[in-house]
Each structure stands twice: as C-alpha cells, then as structure tokens.
C-alpha positions, 0 to 999 in steps of 0.5 A: 500500500502507498505510504504518505509523507504526512499522516494527519491523525484525528484522536477521540476526545478520550482515548479510553472511551471504548472501555470507560463509562464517561459522563461527557456533558453537553459540550459536544452539541457545538459540533455535528458529532458525538461526545467522542468528537469524531469530526476532524477540523476542516484545517485538515482539508486545507493542509491536504490541498496546500501540501499536495499542490506542492508535491507532498502526499498527505493522508487523513486518518479519523482514528476516533471514527474508526474506533467508534465504528469498530470496537475491535479496531486495533489502533497500535497495530494500525499505526505500526503499519504507517511509515510517513516522514511525519505524523500530525495530530490535532488538538483543536478542541480542548476536549481532545486534551486526553485523546491527542496525548494518548495517541501521540504516545502510541505513535512514539511507541511504534515510531520512536524516530518519526517526528510528531507535529501538533496543531490547533487552537488549543495546541496554540494556547498551551504550546509551552506546556504541550512541548514538554510532553516527550511524545511531542516534537513540534507545535505549529501555532495559529490558525493558518499554518499551511505555509509553515507546515509546508516549510517544516516538511521541506526541512524534515525531508532534507534533514535541516534545522527547523530554526527558521520555520515561523509559528513553530515551537520545538525542542533542541537539546532538551531546550524549548525553542519558540520561533517568532510568528510569521505568516499572517494572511490578509485574506483566506484565498491562499488556500482552499478546500479540495474535496476531489483530493479526498476522493483520490485519497480514498482510492490511493489508500483504499480506505474510505472509513478513515476520511469520513468526517463524523458518524452518520455522515452518509445519512446527513452528508453536510459539508462546511465552507469557512467564510472567515477566520477570527471574529469582530466580536468580544463574547467572553465565553468564546475562545475565538473572540476578537481578543483571543484571536489577537492573542493566539494568531497575531491578528487585529480582526477577522480575515475573510475569503473573497466571494469568488473563492467561496463560490468556486469552493461551493461549486466544486463541492456540488460536483461530488455531493448533493448534501447541504453546505454550511457556510461557517461565519457571519457574512455580515461581518465583512460589510454590505459589499 
C-alpha cells in the first residue's frame, strides 16, 4: 500500500472511551458529532490541498471514527503499519486534551524516530506546556499554518534545522525553542478546500472509513465552507473572540475569503455531493459589499 509523507491523525476526545463509562456533558452539541468528537477540523482539508499542490502526499486518518465504528479496531497495530516522514495530530478542541496525548504516545511507541507535529487552537494556547510532553516534537501555532507546515516538511525531508520555520515551537537539546510568528494572511484565498483530493485519497489508500468526517455522515452528508477566520466580536465565553484571536494568531480582526473563492469552493463541492453546505461565519461581518 502507498505510504504518505504526512499522516494527519484525528484522536477521540478520550482515548479510553471504548472501555470507560464517561459522563461527557453537553459540550459536544457545538459540533455535528458525538461526545467522542469524531469530526476532524476542516484545517485538515486545507493542509491536504496546500501540501499536495506542492508535491507532498498527505493522508487523513479519523482514528476516533474508526474506533467508534469498530470496537475491535486495533489502533497500535494500525499505526505500526504507517511509515510517513511525519505524523500530525490535532488538538483543536480542548476536549481532545486526553485523546491527542494518548495517541501521540502510541505513535512514539511504534515510531520512536518519526517526528510528531501538533496543531490547533488549543495546541496554540498551551504550546509551552504541550512541548514538554516527550511524545511531542513540534507545535505549529495559529490558525493558518499551511505555509509553515509546508516549510517544516521541506526541512524534515532534507534533514535541516527547523530554526527558521515561523509559528513553530520545538525542542533542541532538551531546550524549548519558540520561533517568532510569521505568516499572517490578509485574506483566506491562499488556500482552499479540495474535496476531489479526498476522493483520490480514498482510492490511493483504499480506505474510505478513515476520511469520513463524523458518524452518520452518509445519512446527513453536510459539508462546511469557512467564510472567515477570527471574529469582530468580544463574547467572553468564546475562545475565538476578537481578543483571543489577537492573542493566539497575531491578528487585529477577522480575515475573510473573497466571494469568488467561496463560490468556486461551493461549486466544486456540488460536483461530488448533493448534501447541504454550511457556510461557517457571519457574512455580515465583512460589510454590505
């Protein structure tokens, strides 16, 4: 079977959910999936598009969904058969704090010399603490890390130091290094979702189950298109508020996609799906024009 350069792993919220009785609470109502939080971030899809357009092969593996659908799915055995240049693990939603670390430990046990990269909103906020975990080699900070991830992959492939990669927290000789923030796009048109690439991924790795977004997607094949990153508002309970995004992503306000980019994205999705398309973000934030 083909091997990818980068394998993006989406963990369950709690790794032991198949053998533990857990009271999750109502937080999972925020996303269209179960309390296991088996829906992976849309950032996986933009990373796939950005890296594959530049020569890297990327594979998405929804471990959470595989574990939900098959009580006997052997996670360590599955991971042992993967041999990429690097693994990526998302810690976007804070409920994944347990699952992401446990999956990283399993990856390290099976691949002691393969770099493990973390990213996501929660990983960004807790990057100092996260990099202290022995199984974590790199943390990419921010919500638009595609160029930085590409630069990191180029350096890993060439065996070069990651010292110049922007937005990167890493370890060198036991010491934590925090590279300065760099890439901060003025719009979101530098990268796009490419649903056709996910179809090709299924065929390349002969694995449909690993790329499905969440349990029940076949019955409710909703897709999402981001219109904005960041927010103009200051809701105190939101980790994506204007102040939070300024702190985490070095951004003074929301960043939008152009109407042409949105229409092109929706048109491409419509070629392979007749399900509803959810536009994420209030379009009115960008103003009447």
